[in-house]
C-alpha positions, 0 to 999 in steps of 0.5 A: 537109726544112724550111729554117732560119727566123728562129725556129730561128736565135733558138732556136739562138743566143739574142740574136744580131743580125739580121745573124748570123740572116740569115747563118744563114738565107742558107746555105739549111741545113735544121734537121737541118743546124743541129743537126749544126753545133751538135753539132760546136760542142758537142764536135767531138772525139768526132765526129772520133774516130768517123770523121765527116768535118769539116763542109763545105757548109752545115753547114760554113758554119753552123759558121763562123758559130757559131764567129765568134759564139762567138769574139766572145762569148768576147772579151766583144764583142756581135755587131756591136759596135764594138771599144773605141777604134774608136768613130770 
């Protein structure tokens, strides 16, 4: 099984910063595990209804990373950006 590369991470998440890409690579996950995590992110309800267990291990780590990234995008923040009013 081939491990996630920088190129795989960029394809999966687009313009994320280097920290997020490094986190994804650091999980040691394979390309197949990344695809499974993306499937969970896209639509978890049918997977749960089909009896699939909640993601754990490396897939779970990727789901957590992707969830955090999605939440920051939903809030209108760029990953790694300083929240408004906290510039220092």
